[in-house]
All heavy atoms as TSV, in Angstrom:
chain	resi	resn	atom	element	x	y	z
A	1	MET	N	N	-21.045	-17.872	-34.768
A	1	MET	CA	C	-19.746	-17.887	-34.079
A	1	MET	C	C	-18.944	-16.637	-34.596
A	1	MET	O	O	-19.005	-16.233	-35.656
A	1	MET	CB	C	-18.962	-19.155	-34.458
A	1	MET	CG	C	-19.645	-20.394	-33.650
A	1	MET	SD	S	-18.399	-21.610	-33.521
A	1	MET	CE	C	-18.604	-22.562	-35.004
A	2	ALA	N	N	-18.264	-16.069	-33.600
A	2	ALA	CA	C	-17.403	-14.876	-33.856
A	2	ALA	C	C	-16.073	-15.337	-34.286
A	2	ALA	O	O	-15.564	-16.325	-33.780
A	2	ALA	CB	C	-17.403	-13.990	-32.762
A	3	SER	N	N	-15.442	-14.543	-35.135
A	3	SER	CA	C	-13.955	-14.813	-35.490
A	3	SER	C	C	-13.167	-14.175	-34.456
A	3	SER	O	O	-13.162	-13.027	-34.058
A	3	SER	CB	C	-13.590	-14.146	-36.875
A	3	SER	OG	O	-12.340	-14.519	-37.301
A	4	TYR	N	N	-12.127	-15.029	-34.068
A	4	TYR	CA	C	-11.162	-14.649	-33.018
A	4	TYR	C	C	-9.702	-14.618	-33.596
A	4	TYR	O	O	-9.377	-15.506	-34.418
A	4	TYR	CB	C	-11.262	-15.417	-31.756
A	4	TYR	CG	C	-12.495	-15.343	-31.029
A	4	TYR	CD1	C	-13.593	-15.790	-31.342
A	4	TYR	CD2	C	-12.453	-14.419	-29.891
A	4	TYR	CE1	C	-14.730	-15.762	-30.483
A	4	TYR	CE2	C	-13.637	-14.183	-29.066
A	4	TYR	CZ	C	-14.770	-14.885	-29.525
A	4	TYR	OH	O	-15.866	-14.706	-28.637
A	5	ARG	N	N	-8.875	-13.803	-33.103
A	5	ARG	CA	C	-7.386	-14.028	-33.467
A	5	ARG	C	C	-6.682	-14.232	-32.149
A	5	ARG	O	O	-6.877	-13.581	-31.140
A	5	ARG	CB	C	-6.810	-12.656	-34.120
A	5	ARG	CG	C	-7.258	-12.544	-35.459
A	5	ARG	CD	C	-6.873	-11.163	-36.144
A	5	ARG	NE	N	-7.737	-10.180	-35.522
A	5	ARG	CZ	C	-7.421	-9.077	-35.026
A	5	ARG	NH1	N	-6.075	-8.789	-34.788
A	5	ARG	NH2	N	-8.234	-8.279	-34.522
A	6	ILE	N	N	-5.758	-15.224	-32.155
A	6	ILE	CA	C	-4.946	-15.625	-30.953
A	6	ILE	C	C	-3.527	-15.425	-31.474
A	6	ILE	O	O	-3.008	-15.853	-32.504
A	6	ILE	CB	C	-5.155	-17.076	-30.710
A	6	ILE	CG1	C	-6.593	-17.254	-30.179
A	6	ILE	CG2	C	-4.194	-17.426	-29.556
A	6	ILE	CD1	C	-6.985	-18.789	-29.894
A	7	TYR	N	N	-2.853	-14.446	-30.648
A	7	TYR	CA	C	-1.432	-14.228	-31.019
A	7	TYR	C	C	-0.620	-14.790	-29.905
A	7	TYR	O	O	-0.874	-14.498	-28.653
A	7	TYR	CB	C	-1.181	-12.762	-30.997
A	7	TYR	CG	C	-1.846	-12.006	-32.021
A	7	TYR	CD1	C	-2.783	-11.085	-31.773
A	7	TYR	CD2	C	-1.571	-12.159	-33.453
A	7	TYR	CE1	C	-3.556	-10.461	-32.798
A	7	TYR	CE2	C	-2.131	-11.573	-34.532
A	7	TYR	CZ	C	-3.152	-10.708	-34.032
A	7	TYR	OH	O	-3.926	-10.051	-35.116
A	8	VAL	N	N	0.396	-15.614	-30.110
A	8	VAL	CA	C	1.348	-16.147	-29.234
A	8	VAL	C	C	2.458	-15.234	-29.281
A	8	VAL	O	O	3.096	-14.925	-30.381
A	8	VAL	CB	C	1.801	-17.536	-29.493
A	8	VAL	CG1	C	2.750	-18.129	-28.512
A	8	VAL	CG2	C	0.575	-18.521	-29.524
A	9	LEU	N	N	3.048	-14.720	-28.128
A	9	LEU	CA	C	3.880	-13.629	-28.114
A	9	LEU	C	C	5.273	-14.066	-27.442
A	9	LEU	O	O	5.359	-15.024	-26.535
A	9	LEU	CB	C	3.469	-12.528	-27.275
A	9	LEU	CG	C	2.161	-11.989	-27.699
A	9	LEU	CD1	C	1.640	-10.872	-26.643
A	9	LEU	CD2	C	2.269	-11.257	-29.146
A	10	ASP	N	N	6.343	-13.628	-28.045
A	10	ASP	CA	C	7.684	-13.889	-27.463
A	10	ASP	C	C	7.945	-12.854	-26.250
A	10	ASP	O	O	7.156	-12.039	-26.043
A	10	ASP	CB	C	8.831	-13.956	-28.499
A	10	ASP	CG	C	9.124	-12.523	-29.033
A	10	ASP	OD1	O	8.725	-11.452	-28.519
A	10	ASP	OD2	O	9.740	-12.507	-30.114
A	11	PRO	N	N	9.196	-13.015	-25.524
A	11	PRO	CA	C	9.400	-12.233	-24.480
A	11	PRO	C	C	9.589	-10.661	-24.787
A	11	PRO	O	O	9.505	-9.774	-23.944
A	11	PRO	CB	C	10.759	-12.676	-23.904
A	11	PRO	CG	C	10.694	-14.105	-24.208
A	11	PRO	CD	C	10.060	-14.286	-25.564
A	12	ASP	N	N	9.696	-10.350	-26.072
A	12	ASP	CA	C	9.881	-9.001	-26.559
A	12	ASP	C	C	8.451	-8.542	-26.997
A	12	ASP	O	O	8.283	-7.385	-27.709
A	12	ASP	CB	C	10.724	-8.971	-27.707
A	12	ASP	CG	C	12.208	-9.110	-27.268
A	12	ASP	OD1	O	12.563	-8.706	-26.160
A	12	ASP	OD2	O	12.950	-9.764	-27.998
A	13	ASP	N	N	7.357	-9.273	-26.720
A	13	ASP	CA	C	6.046	-8.951	-27.099
A	13	ASP	C	C	5.826	-8.976	-28.609
A	13	ASP	O	O	4.975	-8.054	-29.088
A	13	ASP	CB	C	5.498	-7.625	-26.507
A	13	ASP	CG	C	4.873	-7.826	-25.032
A	13	ASP	OD1	O	4.482	-8.946	-24.872
A	13	ASP	OD2	O	4.868	-6.882	-24.254
A	14	ARG	N	N	6.510	-9.569	-29.327
A	14	ARG	CA	C	6.521	-9.827	-30.700
A	14	ARG	C	C	5.816	-11.021	-31.037
A	14	ARG	O	O	5.803	-12.010	-30.280
A	14	ARG	CB	C	7.826	-9.875	-31.376
A	14	ARG	CG	C	8.509	-8.505	-31.210
A	14	ARG	CD	C	9.810	-8.459	-32.189
A	14	ARG	NE	N	10.349	-7.242	-32.106
A	14	ARG	CZ	C	11.728	-7.100	-31.760
A	14	ARG	NH1	N	12.517	-8.144	-31.577
A	14	ARG	NH2	N	12.289	-5.946	-31.655
A	15	ILE	N	N	4.887	-11.063	-32.069
A	15	ILE	CA	C	4.057	-12.139	-32.393
A	15	ILE	C	C	5.042	-13.395	-32.957
A	15	ILE	O	O	5.781	-13.182	-33.985
A	15	ILE	CB	C	3.051	-11.842	-33.525
A	15	ILE	CG1	C	2.113	-10.754	-33.003
A	15	ILE	CG2	C	2.279	-12.944	-34.019
A	15	ILE	CD1	C	1.309	-10.146	-34.084
A	16	ALA	N	N	4.951	-14.454	-32.208
A	16	ALA	CA	C	5.721	-15.694	-32.579
A	16	ALA	C	C	4.818	-16.618	-33.477
A	16	ALA	O	O	5.265	-17.431	-34.313
A	16	ALA	CB	C	6.156	-16.381	-31.322
A	17	ALA	N	N	3.527	-16.518	-33.183
A	17	ALA	CA	C	2.517	-17.405	-33.938
A	17	ALA	C	C	1.130	-16.739	-33.985
A	17	ALA	O	O	0.850	-15.970	-32.999
A	17	ALA	CB	C	2.546	-18.798	-33.435
A	18	GLU	N	N	0.450	-16.981	-34.950
A	18	GLU	CA	C	-0.878	-16.368	-35.084
A	18	GLU	C	C	-2.037	-17.503	-35.456
A	18	GLU	O	O	-1.600	-18.323	-36.392
A	18	GLU	CB	C	-0.884	-15.201	-36.104
A	18	GLU	CG	C	-2.300	-14.610	-36.260
A	18	GLU	CD	C	-2.119	-13.452	-37.340
A	18	GLU	OE1	O	-1.027	-13.039	-37.743
A	18	GLU	OE2	O	-3.118	-12.997	-37.734
A	19	LEU	N	N	-3.190	-17.431	-34.913
A	19	LEU	CA	C	-4.195	-18.302	-35.221
A	19	LEU	C	C	-5.408	-17.512	-35.310
A	19	LEU	O	O	-5.801	-16.708	-34.460
A	19	LEU	CB	C	-4.478	-19.405	-34.176
A	19	LEU	CG	C	-5.490	-20.401	-34.265
A	19	LEU	CD1	C	-5.562	-21.184	-35.336
A	19	LEU	CD2	C	-5.729	-21.018	-32.967
A	20	GLU	N	N	-6.248	-17.684	-36.498
A	20	GLU	CA	C	-7.584	-17.001	-36.641
A	20	GLU	C	C	-8.534	-18.059	-37.008
A	20	GLU	O	O	-8.429	-18.752	-37.945
A	20	GLU	CB	C	-7.497	-15.867	-37.684
A	20	GLU	CG	C	-8.776	-15.095	-37.755
A	20	GLU	CD	C	-8.513	-13.898	-38.639
A	20	GLU	OE1	O	-7.514	-13.453	-39.032
A	20	GLU	OE2	O	-9.692	-13.396	-38.962
A	21	GLU	N	N	-9.591	-18.050	-36.172
A	21	GLU	CA	C	-10.698	-19.027	-36.418
A	21	GLU	C	C	-12.017	-18.632	-35.623
A	21	GLU	O	O	-11.874	-17.880	-34.674
A	21	GLU	CB	C	-10.301	-20.550	-36.240
A	21	GLU	CG	C	-10.006	-20.777	-34.796
A	21	GLU	CD	C	-9.590	-22.333	-34.612
A	21	GLU	OE1	O	-8.563	-22.700	-35.027
A	21	GLU	OE2	O	-10.588	-23.123	-34.247
A	22	PRO	N	N	-13.043	-19.103	-36.083
A	22	PRO	CA	C	-14.275	-18.886	-35.349
A	22	PRO	C	C	-14.413	-19.744	-33.981
A	22	PRO	O	O	-14.000	-20.910	-34.080
A	22	PRO	CB	C	-15.410	-19.205	-36.166
A	22	PRO	CG	C	-14.794	-20.220	-37.224
A	22	PRO	CD	C	-13.357	-19.889	-37.191
A	23	PHE	N	N	-14.915	-19.137	-32.935
A	23	PHE	CA	C	-15.236	-19.877	-31.675
A	23	PHE	C	C	-16.595	-19.508	-31.250
A	23	PHE	O	O	-17.034	-18.377	-31.505
A	23	PHE	CB	C	-14.236	-19.532	-30.583
A	23	PHE	CG	C	-12.803	-19.966	-30.827
A	23	PHE	CD1	C	-11.831	-19.155	-31.233
A	23	PHE	CD2	C	-12.413	-21.355	-30.447
A	23	PHE	CE1	C	-10.531	-19.640	-31.507
A	23	PHE	CE2	C	-11.198	-21.794	-30.634
A	23	PHE	CZ	C	-10.231	-21.038	-31.196
A	24	PRO	N	N	-17.294	-20.443	-30.517
A	24	PRO	CA	C	-18.597	-20.093	-30.161
A	24	PRO	C	C	-18.688	-19.033	-29.043
A	24	PRO	O	O	-19.876	-18.483	-28.857
A	24	PRO	CB	C	-19.186	-21.436	-29.651
A	24	PRO	CG	C	-17.987	-22.222	-29.193
A	24	PRO	CD	C	-16.896	-21.812	-30.135
A	25	SER	N	N	-17.588	-18.811	-28.252
A	25	SER	CA	C	-17.616	-17.865	-27.128
A	25	SER	C	C	-16.216	-17.380	-26.843
A	25	SER	O	O	-15.164	-17.906	-27.184
A	25	SER	CB	C	-18.234	-18.493	-25.899
A	25	SER	OG	O	-17.318	-19.442	-25.321
A	26	ASP	N	N	-16.159	-16.212	-26.007
A	26	ASP	CA	C	-14.799	-15.741	-25.575
A	26	ASP	C	C	-14.110	-16.923	-24.868
A	26	ASP	O	O	-12.925	-17.155	-25.024
A	26	ASP	CB	C	-15.006	-14.621	-24.697
A	26	ASP	CG	C	-15.465	-13.392	-25.384
A	26	ASP	OD1	O	-15.519	-13.324	-26.579
A	26	ASP	OD2	O	-15.690	-12.353	-24.690
A	27	TRP	N	N	-14.864	-17.658	-23.883
A	27	TRP	CA	C	-14.215	-18.606	-23.129
A	27	TRP	C	C	-13.571	-19.720	-23.891
A	27	TRP	O	O	-12.513	-20.280	-23.676
A	27	TRP	CB	C	-15.169	-19.097	-22.060
A	27	TRP	CG	C	-15.404	-18.269	-20.917
A	27	TRP	CD1	C	-16.609	-17.585	-20.806
A	27	TRP	CD2	C	-14.512	-17.693	-20.004
A	27	TRP	NE1	N	-16.573	-16.627	-19.767
A	27	TRP	CE2	C	-15.188	-16.724	-19.275
A	27	TRP	CE3	C	-13.203	-17.886	-19.860
A	27	TRP	CZ2	C	-14.709	-15.961	-18.248
A	27	TRP	CZ3	C	-12.702	-17.081	-18.768
A	27	TRP	CH2	C	-13.386	-16.287	-18.057
A	28	ALA	N	N	-14.268	-20.160	-24.998
A	28	ALA	CA	C	-13.685	-21.096	-25.918
A	28	ALA	C	C	-12.374	-20.691	-26.482
A	28	ALA	O	O	-11.322	-21.404	-26.602
A	28	ALA	CB	C	-14.676	-21.581	-27.028
A	29	ALA	N	N	-12.332	-19.417	-26.959
A	29	ALA	CA	C	-11.127	-18.817	-27.579
A	29	ALA	C	C	-9.929	-18.691	-26.545
A	29	ALA	O	O	-8.844	-19.072	-26.825
A	29	ALA	CB	C	-11.431	-17.473	-28.168
A	30	ILE	N	N	-10.454	-18.389	-25.213
A	30	ILE	CA	C	-9.441	-18.185	-24.129
A	30	ILE	C	C	-8.802	-19.611	-23.868
A	30	ILE	O	O	-7.560	-19.680	-23.680
A	30	ILE	CB	C	-10.077	-17.623	-22.965
A	30	ILE	CG1	C	-10.352	-16.116	-23.229
A	30	ILE	CG2	C	-9.159	-17.781	-21.642
A	30	ILE	CD1	C	-11.310	-15.524	-22.220
A	31	ARG	N	N	-9.546	-20.569	-23.787
A	31	ARG	CA	C	-9.095	-21.996	-23.585
A	31	ARG	C	C	-8.168	-22.405	-24.560
A	31	ARG	O	O	-7.082	-23.026	-24.280
A	31	ARG	CB	C	-10.267	-22.964	-23.503
A	31	ARG	CG	C	-10.966	-22.940	-22.133
A	31	ARG	CD	C	-11.916	-24.060	-21.894
A	31	ARG	NE	N	-12.942	-24.148	-23.009
A	31	ARG	CZ	C	-14.136	-23.701	-22.854
A	31	ARG	NH1	N	-14.531	-23.181	-21.690
A	31	ARG	NH2	N	-15.100	-23.863	-23.805
A	32	CYS	N	N	-8.461	-22.194	-25.851
A	32	CYS	CA	C	-7.529	-22.487	-27.033
A	32	CYS	C	C	-6.132	-21.648	-26.842
A	32	CYS	O	O	-5.058	-22.245	-27.014
A	32	CYS	CB	C	-8.129	-22.047	-28.315
A	32	CYS	SG	S	-7.141	-22.515	-29.744
A	33	ALA	N	N	-6.302	-20.355	-26.399
A	33	ALA	CA	C	-5.043	-19.604	-26.250
A	33	ALA	C	C	-4.236	-20.142	-25.053
A	33	ALA	O	O	-2.944	-20.051	-25.164
A	33	ALA	CB	C	-5.418	-18.077	-26.017
A	34	GLU	N	N	-4.895	-20.740	-24.068
A	34	GLU	CA	C	-4.146	-21.180	-22.877
A	34	GLU	C	C	-3.325	-22.388	-23.330
A	34	GLU	O	O	-2.141	-22.684	-22.966
A	34	GLU	CB	C	-5.094	-21.574	-21.825
A	34	GLU	CG	C	-5.662	-20.374	-21.097
A	34	GLU	CD	C	-6.750	-20.819	-20.082
A	34	GLU	OE1	O	-7.430	-21.832	-20.209
A	34	GLU	OE2	O	-7.079	-19.974	-19.215
A	35	VAL	N	N	-3.887	-23.210	-24.204
A	35	VAL	CA	C	-3.145	-24.321	-24.753
A	35	VAL	C	C	-2.013	-23.930	-25.657
A	35	VAL	O	O	-0.857	-24.338	-25.603
A	35	VAL	CB	C	-4.177	-25.426	-25.512
A	35	VAL	CG1	C	-3.323	-26.432	-26.198
A	35	VAL	CG2	C	-5.089	-25.895	-24.512
A	36	ALA	N	N	-2.299	-22.857	-26.536
A	36	ALA	CA	C	-1.302	-22.388	-27.526
A	36	ALA	C	C	-0.213	-21.817	-26.718
A	36	ALA	O	O	0.908	-21.782	-27.223
A	36	ALA	CB	C	-2.000	-21.329	-28.453
A	37	LYS	N	N	-0.295	-21.219	-25.490
A	37	LYS	CA	C	0.631	-20.462	-24.843
A	37	LYS	C	C	1.497	-21.441	-24.162
A	37	LYS	O	O	2.723	-21.053	-23.751
A	37	LYS	CB	C	-0.055	-19.612	-23.783
A	37	LYS	CG	C	1.003	-18.652	-22.987
A	37	LYS	CD	C	0.503	-18.421	-21.596
A	37	LYS	CE	C	1.500	-17.976	-20.729
A	37	LYS	NZ	N	2.481	-18.959	-20.317
A	38	ILE	N	N	1.246	-22.716	-23.967
A	38	ILE	CA	C	2.124	-23.552	-23.090
A	38	ILE	C	C	3.588	-23.566	-23.678
A	38	ILE	O	O	3.710	-23.682	-24.851
A	38	ILE	CB	C	1.552	-25.053	-23.153
A	38	ILE	CG1	C	0.244	-25.028	-22.506
A	38	ILE	CG2	C	2.576	-25.959	-22.675
A	38	ILE	CD1	C	-0.459	-26.403	-22.534
A	39	GLY	N	N	4.451	-23.201	-22.816
A	39	GLY	CA	C	5.845	-23.167	-23.204
A	39	GLY	C	C	6.245	-21.910	-23.776
A	39	GLY	O	O	7.376	-21.578	-24.232
A	40	GLN	N	N	5.311	-20.937	-23.913
A	40	GLN	CA	C	5.649	-19.624	-24.561
A	40	GLN	C	C	5.512	-18.482	-23.441
A	40	GLN	O	O	5.139	-18.749	-22.395
A	40	GLN	CB	C	4.650	-19.354	-25.667
A	40	GLN	CG	C	4.634	-20.359	-26.862
A	40	GLN	CD	C	5.991	-20.490	-27.482
A	40	GLN	OE1	O	6.637	-19.480	-27.656
A	40	GLN	NE2	N	6.483	-21.670	-27.776
A	41	TYR	N	N	5.759	-17.275	-23.933
A	41	TYR	CA	C	5.843	-16.207	-22.988
A	41	TYR	C	C	4.389	-15.639	-22.580
A	41	TYR	O	O	4.045	-15.549	-21.437
A	41	TYR	CB	C	6.556	-15.030	-23.567
A	41	TYR	CG	C	6.673	-13.778	-22.778
A	41	TYR	CD1	C	7.409	-13.822	-21.630
A	41	TYR	CD2	C	5.966	-12.635	-23.144
A	41	TYR	CE1	C	7.370	-12.556	-20.875
A	41	TYR	CE2	C	6.028	-11.543	-22.328
A	41	TYR	CZ	C	6.799	-11.427	-21.235
A	41	TYR	OH	O	6.826	-10.277	-20.423
A	42	ALA	N	N	3.642	-15.458	-23.594
A	42	ALA	CA	C	2.229	-14.892	-23.534
A	42	ALA	C	C	1.384	-15.212	-24.713
A	42	ALA	O	O	1.853	-15.602	-25.803
A	42	ALA	CB	C	2.360	-13.388	-23.241
A	43	ALA	N	N	0.018	-15.057	-24.404
A	43	ALA	CA	C	-0.777	-15.017	-25.658
A	43	ALA	C	C	-1.992	-14.012	-25.460
A	43	ALA	O	O	-2.194	-13.643	-24.295
A	43	ALA	CB	C	-1.515	-16.494	-25.668
A	44	GLU	N	N	-2.457	-13.545	-26.477
A	44	GLU	CA	C	-3.586	-12.612	-26.445
A	44	GLU	C	C	-4.762	-13.065	-27.351
A	44	GLU	O	O	-4.470	-13.667	-28.545
A	44	GLU	CB	C	-3.115	-11.345	-27.093
A	44	GLU	CG	C	-2.096	-10.543	-26.189
A	44	GLU	CD	C	-1.768	-9.244	-26.634
A	44	GLU	OE1	O	-2.018	-8.763	-27.793
A	44	GLU	OE2	O	-0.968	-8.458	-25.808
A	45	VAL	N	N	-5.895	-12.809	-26.878
A	45	VAL	CA	C	-7.177	-13.307	-27.610
A	45	VAL	C	C	-7.782	-11.984	-28.158
A	45	VAL	O	O	-8.153	-11.165	-27.207
A	45	VAL	CB	C	-8.093	-14.093	-26.819
A	45	VAL	CG1	C	-9.390	-14.489	-27.481
A	45	VAL	CG2	C	-7.459	-15.428	-26.429
A	46	TRP	N	N	-8.082	-11.798	-29.290
A	46	TRP	CA	C	-8.700	-10.681	-29.895
A	46	TRP	C	C	-9.968	-11.002	-30.646
A	46	TRP	O	O	-10.026	-12.029	-31.376
A	46	TRP	CB	C	-7.797	-9.975	-30.931
A	46	TRP	CG	C	-6.546	-9.318	-30.148
A	46	TRP	CD1	C	-5.454	-9.849	-29.797
A	46	TRP	CD2	C	-6.543	-7.900	-29.855
A	46	TRP	NE1	N	-4.596	-8.927	-29.311
A	46	TRP	CE2	C	-5.165	-7.746	-29.236
A	46	TRP	CE3	C	-7.268	-6.766	-30.061
A	46	TRP	CZ2	C	-4.767	-6.483	-28.840
A	46	TRP	CZ3	C	-6.852	-5.631	-29.591
A	46	TRP	CH2	C	-5.648	-5.448	-28.973
A	47	ARG	N	N	-10.999	-10.190	-30.377
A	47	ARG	CA	C	-12.295	-10.349	-31.303
A	47	ARG	C	C	-12.353	-9.045	-31.919
A	47	ARG	O	O	-12.757	-8.082	-31.273
A	47	ARG	CB	C	-13.537	-10.679	-30.277
A	47	ARG	CG	C	-14.782	-10.838	-31.139
A	47	ARG	CD	C	-15.924	-11.387	-30.233
A	47	ARG	NE	N	-15.774	-11.227	-28.889
A	47	ARG	CZ	C	-16.222	-10.177	-28.223
A	47	ARG	NH1	N	-16.881	-9.138	-28.808
A	47	ARG	NH2	N	-16.093	-10.008	-26.847
A	48	GLY	N	N	-12.157	-8.868	-33.223
A	48	GLY	CA	C	-12.223	-7.759	-33.905
A	48	GLY	C	C	-11.112	-6.788	-33.304
A	48	GLY	O	O	-9.950	-7.246	-33.247
A	49	ARG	N	N	-11.471	-5.606	-32.923
A	49	ARG	CA	C	-10.513	-4.579	-32.207
A	49	ARG	C	C	-10.362	-4.705	-30.819
A	49	ARG	O	O	-9.780	-3.886	-30.239
A	49	ARG	CB	C	-10.857	-3.249	-32.661
A	49	ARG	CG	C	-10.768	-3.031	-34.090
A	49	ARG	CD	C	-11.167	-1.603	-34.594
A	49	ARG	NE	N	-10.463	-1.137	-35.632
A	49	ARG	CZ	C	-10.086	0.154	-35.880
A	49	ARG	NH1	N	-10.420	1.041	-35.096
A	49	ARG	NH2	N	-9.454	0.483	-36.961
A	50	HIS	N	N	-11.159	-5.630	-30.235
A	50	HIS	CA	C	-11.321	-5.851	-28.758
A	50	HIS	C	C	-10.448	-6.843	-28.290
A	50	HIS	O	O	-10.545	-7.997	-28.728
A	50	HIS	CB	C	-12.867	-6.108	-28.413
A	50	HIS	CG	C	-13.043	-6.507	-27.056
A	50	HIS	ND1	N	-13.014	-5.542	-26.069
A	50	HIS	CD2	C	-13.342	-7.600	-26.445
A	50	HIS	CE1	C	-13.239	-6.181	-24.773
A	50	HIS	NE2	N	-13.463	-7.408	-25.134
A	51	LEU	N	N	-9.502	-6.483	-27.352
A	51	LEU	CA	C	-8.694	-7.426	-26.537
A	51	LEU	C	C	-9.528	-8.184	-25.563
A	51	LEU	O	O	-9.945	-7.459	-24.490
A	51	LEU	CB	C	-7.414	-6.796	-26.005
A	51	LEU	CG	C	-6.604	-7.658	-25.067
A	51	LEU	CD1	C	-5.957	-8.769	-25.774
A	51	LEU	CD2	C	-5.484	-6.787	-24.269
A	52	VAL	N	N	-9.684	-9.490	-25.753
A	52	VAL	CA	C	-10.564	-10.131	-24.820
A	52	VAL	C	C	-9.797	-10.534	-23.613
A	52	VAL	O	O	-10.258	-10.343	-22.477
A	52	VAL	CB	C	-11.106	-11.492	-25.537
A	52	VAL	CG1	C	-11.904	-12.402	-24.542
A	52	VAL	CG2	C	-11.943	-11.069	-26.747
A	53	ARG	N	N	-8.467	-11.145	-23.827
A	53	ARG	CA	C	-7.727	-11.526	-22.550
A	53	ARG	C	C	-6.371	-11.614	-23.013
A	53	ARG	O	O	-5.979	-12.013	-24.143
A	53	ARG	CB	C	-8.257	-12.876	-22.123
A	53	ARG	CG	C	-7.408	-13.582	-21.058
A	53	ARG	CD	C	-7.757	-13.264	-19.624
A	53	ARG	NE	N	-9.032	-13.022	-19.219
A	53	ARG	CZ	C	-9.911	-13.920	-18.566
A	53	ARG	NH1	N	-9.390	-15.053	-18.399
A	53	ARG	NH2	N	-11.122	-13.598	-18.216
A	54	ARG	N	N	-5.385	-11.313	-22.102
A	54	ARG	CA	C	-3.998	-11.565	-22.191
A	54	ARG	C	C	-3.592	-12.624	-21.207
A	54	ARG	O	O	-4.026	-12.377	-20.046
A	54	ARG	CB	C	-3.167	-10.250	-22.025
A	54	ARG	CG	C	-1.590	-10.485	-22.191
A	54	ARG	CD	C	-0.848	-9.272	-21.970
A	54	ARG	NE	N	0.555	-9.381	-22.042
A	54	ARG	CZ	C	1.293	-9.158	-22.863
A	54	ARG	NH1	N	0.922	-8.843	-24.089
A	54	ARG	NH2	N	2.756	-9.539	-22.724
A	55	ILE	N	N	-2.964	-13.648	-21.567
A	55	ILE	CA	C	-2.512	-14.742	-20.668
A	55	ILE	C	C	-1.064	-14.611	-20.686
A	55	ILE	O	O	-0.382	-14.839	-21.639
A	55	ILE	CB	C	-3.054	-16.069	-21.326
A	55	ILE	CG1	C	-4.527	-15.958	-21.431
A	55	ILE	CG2	C	-2.637	-17.178	-20.347
A	55	ILE	CD1	C	-5.153	-17.142	-22.425
A	56	GLY	N	N	-0.450	-14.783	-19.421
A	56	GLY	CA	C	0.916	-14.857	-19.316
A	56	GLY	C	C	1.646	-13.416	-19.110
A	56	GLY	O	O	0.936	-12.549	-18.609
A	57	GLY	N	N	2.823	-13.403	-19.630
A	57	GLY	CA	C	3.847	-12.346	-19.391
A	57	GLY	C	C	3.108	-10.930	-19.255
A	57	GLY	O	O	2.114	-10.564	-19.830
A	58	ALA	N	N	3.810	-10.133	-18.375
A	58	ALA	CA	C	3.294	-8.833	-18.041
A	58	ALA	C	C	3.348	-7.878	-19.340
A	58	ALA	O	O	4.262	-7.889	-20.085
A	58	ALA	CB	C	4.128	-8.134	-17.054
A	59	LEU	N	N	2.363	-7.085	-19.485
A	59	LEU	CA	C	2.370	-6.005	-20.585
A	59	LEU	C	C	3.362	-4.936	-20.094
A	59	LEU	O	O	3.037	-4.231	-19.153
A	59	LEU	CB	C	0.957	-5.610	-20.787
A	59	LEU	CG	C	0.750	-4.570	-21.944
A	59	LEU	CD1	C	1.032	-5.134	-23.238
A	59	LEU	CD2	C	-0.746	-4.265	-21.930
A	60	ASN	N	N	4.274	-4.617	-20.949
A	60	ASN	CA	C	5.231	-3.599	-20.702
A	60	ASN	C	C	4.858	-2.319	-21.445
A	60	ASN	O	O	5.008	-2.232	-22.635
A	60	ASN	CB	C	6.682	-4.041	-21.098
A	60	ASN	CG	C	7.622	-3.069	-20.728
A	60	ASN	OD1	O	7.461	-1.956	-20.065
A	60	ASN	ND2	N	8.865	-3.249	-21.160
A	61	LEU	N	N	4.279	-1.382	-20.678
A	61	LEU	CA	C	3.805	-0.148	-21.476
A	61	LEU	C	C	4.889	0.948	-21.237
A	61	LEU	O	O	4.631	2.029	-21.824
A	61	LEU	CB	C	2.472	0.289	-20.692
A	61	LEU	CG	C	1.308	-0.630	-20.864
A	61	LEU	CD1	C	0.225	-0.112	-20.001
A	61	LEU	CD2	C	0.977	-0.856	-22.292
A	62	LEU	N	N	6.000	0.754	-20.526
A	62	LEU	CA	C	6.996	1.701	-20.424
A	62	LEU	C	C	8.087	1.584	-21.279
A	62	LEU	O	O	8.362	0.440	-21.698
A	62	LEU	CB	C	7.580	1.807	-18.925
A	62	LEU	CG	C	6.568	2.032	-17.798
A	62	LEU	CD1	C	7.188	1.791	-16.509
A	62	LEU	CD2	C	6.015	3.273	-17.960
A	63	PRO	N	N	8.675	2.590	-21.933
A	63	PRO	CA	C	9.826	2.494	-22.854
A	63	PRO	C	C	10.986	1.929	-22.170
A	63	PRO	O	O	11.246	2.107	-21.068
A	63	PRO	CB	C	9.970	3.845	-23.271
A	63	PRO	CG	C	9.000	4.748	-22.762
A	63	PRO	CD	C	8.262	4.057	-21.669
A	64	VAL	N	N	11.642	1.020	-22.958
A	64	VAL	CA	C	12.823	0.359	-22.358
A	64	VAL	C	C	14.053	1.096	-22.618
A	64	VAL	O	O	14.291	1.738	-23.575
A	64	VAL	CB	C	12.898	-1.009	-23.229
A	64	VAL	CG1	C	14.143	-1.775	-22.564
A	64	VAL	CG2	C	11.678	-1.773	-22.909
């Protein structure tokens, strides 16, 4: 099993909560992030340096 990090983000794209644990697959980690995101702005699933999926809020790449 690979180790994944799930970040729950606030509307400013700041980390509001973090979870790190092994999952058997990307999909298992994504399902956990979907549950963790409920009532929150967004969540991101990372495997090492690889962003697996962002769920929710739009990624703002432009300076504010």
